[in-house]
Every structure is written in C-alpha cells, then in structure tokens.
C-alpha positions as CSV (number, residue, x, y, z in Angstrom):
1,M,36.9,-11.6,-2.7
2,Q,39.9,-9.4,-3.1
3,L,37.9,-6.4,-1.9
4,F,36.9,-8.4,1.2
5,H,40.6,-9.0,2.0
6,R,41.5,-5.3,1.5
7,I,38.7,-4.3,3.9
8,T,39.7,-6.9,6.4
9,A,43.3,-5.7,6.2
10,A,42.3,-2.1,6.6
11,C,40.2,-2.9,9.7
12,A,43.0,-4.9,11.2
13,A,45.4,-1.9,10.6
14,V,43.0,0.5,12.3
15,A,42.6,-1.9,15.3
16,T,46.3,-2.3,15.6
17,T,46.7,1.5,15.5
18,L,44.1,2.0,18.2
19,L,45.7,-0.7,20.4
20,G,49.1,1.0,19.8
21,L,47.7,4.4,20.9
22,V,46.3,2.9,24.1
23,A,49.6,1.1,24.9
24,C,51.7,4.2,24.1
25,D,49.5,6.4,26.3
26,Q,49.9,3.9,29.2
27,Q,53.7,3.9,28.7
28,R,53.6,7.7,28.7
29,I,51.5,7.8,31.9
30,N,53.7,5.3,33.6
31,A,56.8,7.5,32.8
32,L,55.3,10.4,34.8
33,E,54.8,11.0,38.5
34,E,52.6,13.6,40.1
35,G,54.7,16.0,42.3
36,L,58.0,14.9,40.6
37,S,57.7,15.1,36.8
38,T,58.4,18.5,35.3
39,E,56.8,20.3,32.3
40,A,59.7,19.2,30.2
41,D,59.0,15.5,31.2
42,V,55.4,15.9,30.2
43,R,56.3,17.5,26.9
44,K,58.9,14.7,26.3
45,A,56.3,12.0,27.0
46,F,53.2,13.5,25.4
47,G,54.5,16.1,23.0
48,E,53.1,19.6,22.5
49,P,49.6,20.0,24.0
50,E,46.8,20.9,21.7
51,T,45.6,23.6,24.1
52,I,47.0,25.2,27.2
53,W,44.4,26.4,29.6
54,P,45.6,29.1,32.1
55,E,44.5,28.6,35.7
56,P,44.3,31.0,38.7
57,G,47.6,31.3,40.5
58,G,49.8,30.5,37.5
59,A,49.0,26.9,37.0
60,R,48.3,25.6,33.5
61,I,46.4,22.6,32.1
62,F,47.8,20.9,29.1
63,E,45.1,19.3,26.9
64,Y,45.9,16.1,25.0
65,P,42.9,14.9,23.1
66,R,42.6,11.3,21.7
67,Q,39.3,11.8,20.0
68,P,37.9,10.8,17.5
69,M,40.0,7.6,17.1
70,G,40.5,7.1,20.8
71,H,38.2,6.9,23.8
72,Q,40.2,9.3,26.1
73,N,41.2,12.9,26.5
74,Y,44.0,13.8,29.0
75,M,44.3,17.0,31.0
76,I,47.7,17.4,32.7
77,T,48.1,20.2,35.3
78,I,51.4,21.9,35.5
79,G,51.8,24.0,38.7
80,P,53.3,27.5,38.8
81,D,56.6,25.8,39.8
82,G,56.7,23.8,36.6
83,V,55.9,20.5,38.3
84,M,53.1,18.2,37.2
85,T,50.4,18.1,39.9
86,A,47.7,16.1,38.2
87,L,47.2,13.8,35.2
88,R,43.5,13.0,34.5
89,Q,41.6,11.1,31.8
90,V,38.5,13.2,31.6
91,V,36.2,11.4,29.2
92,A,34.4,9.5,32.0
93,P,31.0,9.3,33.7
94,H,32.2,11.1,36.9
95,V,33.1,14.1,34.7
96,F,29.9,13.8,32.5
97,E,27.9,14.3,35.7
98,Q,29.4,17.7,36.2
99,I,28.1,19.1,32.9
100,K,25.0,21.1,33.7
101,P,22.5,23.2,31.7
102,G,23.6,26.7,31.2
103,M,27.4,25.9,31.0
104,T,29.2,27.5,28.1
105,Q,31.0,25.7,25.3
106,E,34.4,26.8,26.7
107,Q,33.5,25.5,30.2
108,V,32.6,22.1,28.6
109,R,35.7,22.0,26.5
110,R,37.9,22.7,29.5
111,M,36.3,19.8,31.4
112,L,36.1,17.2,28.6
113,G,38.7,18.3,26.0
114,K,38.2,18.3,22.3
115,P,35.1,16.4,21.1
116,A,35.2,13.6,18.6
117,Q,32.8,15.5,16.4
118,R,30.5,18.5,16.3
119,M,27.2,18.6,14.4
120,T,25.0,21.7,13.9
121,Y,21.2,21.3,13.3
122,N,20.2,24.7,11.9
123,L,16.4,24.1,12.0
124,K,16.6,23.1,15.7
125,Q,19.2,25.8,16.4
126,E,21.2,23.2,18.3
127,T,24.8,21.9,18.1
128,D,25.8,18.5,19.4
129,W,29.3,17.7,20.6
130,D,30.1,14.0,20.9
131,W,32.9,12.2,22.8
132,N,33.7,8.5,22.4
133,W,34.3,6.5,25.6
134,I,34.3,2.9,26.9
135,D,31.9,1.7,29.5
136,P,33.2,-1.5,31.2
137,P,33.2,-4.2,30.0
138,N,34.5,-2.7,26.8
139,Q,31.2,-1.3,25.5
140,E,31.7,1.6,23.1
141,M,29.6,4.6,24.1
142,E,29.0,8.1,23.0
143,F,28.4,11.1,25.3
144,T,26.6,14.0,23.7
145,V,26.3,17.6,25.0
146,T,23.6,19.6,23.2
147,F,24.0,23.4,23.1
148,G,21.2,25.7,22.2
149,A,21.2,28.8,20.1
150,S,22.8,30.8,22.9
151,G,25.8,28.4,23.0
152,T,25.0,27.0,26.4
153,V,24.2,23.5,27.4
154,K,20.6,22.4,27.0
155,H,21.0,18.8,27.9
156,T,23.3,15.8,27.8
157,A,22.9,12.1,26.9
158,S,25.0,8.9,26.9
159,R,24.2,6.0,24.6
160,F,25.6,3.0,23.0
161,K,27.8,4.0,20.0
162,R,26.1,3.6,16.7
163,P,28.1,2.6,13.6
164,Q,29.1,5.7,11.6
165,G,26.7,5.0,8.7
166,D,23.7,4.8,11.0
167,R,23.5,8.5,11.9
C-alpha cells in the first residue's frame, strides 16, 4: 500500500508541475504584446531561447520548446528593430498541414520546434519525430513525422497518444 501512495504522490506532483507550466506560460504570454514588447521583454518573460533561427531581412525567431512534458512549442519573432512581431504556439493541426513529403529535418524543426522524442528504425531506414499536443476537448495526441534514409519527410500521422509502455 505504501508503494501505491508513493506512485499516487509522484503522479500528483507531475500533474501539478504540468499545470504550473501551462499557467506560467499563459502569464508570460499575457505580459507580452506584439508590436510593443522588445527582445529584452521576451527574454525576461521566457528566458534564453533554445534556438535562434535567422530570418531574411534581419528578423530572428526564438524557439521555446515545451516538449516532452508539455503540449506546446512557442516561436517568437523578433524584428530587425528588436521588437516582437509574432508569438505563435506551433504544435497545432494548422501547422501540421504544412508539413509535406520532401521537406528536410531542418525545415520541419523550424516549423514545429524541438520534438518530444526521436526514434530511429535502422532496418526500415526511417526516423520518427513525435510531438505531443492536445486536441479539444483535452484529448492527448501525438503527431509523427517520418523521415526516410535521405533525411526528408516520407509521411506524417496524428493519433491518440499511447501510454509510454505501449510502444
């Protein structure tokens, strides 16, 4: 029975942490305003970006992944003048639709951010990248991009999320 209580307590702690991340992100987002917030404001709210993607004309996109524990990834565009021009949550069906066969891994990463996990299947010569996302009403989902031996997209799929032990 003691093991059951430890497991229950651990699950509760994880759930609390996840809810805290969602609440913190929403507070961070609410503190920023497109066209007014500066790069310094973004860094103060979100911290250092995991990746900074250069854009034509001097703009930069700051990547803030929330995978594997979360269900979002944020891309924040900083214009050449140092002002935030866009804040997007990119792990979403309207972005998934833009992933097409032949795209490179870098193109996919720039669109969706860091995946929750990567798995390579040597015999099939394929690599799957998975992102966790929520399909209303609160159904946990997994979006997968399969890359072939050439490193380009072969196909994509979305499915209900399986428990970790069921892979």
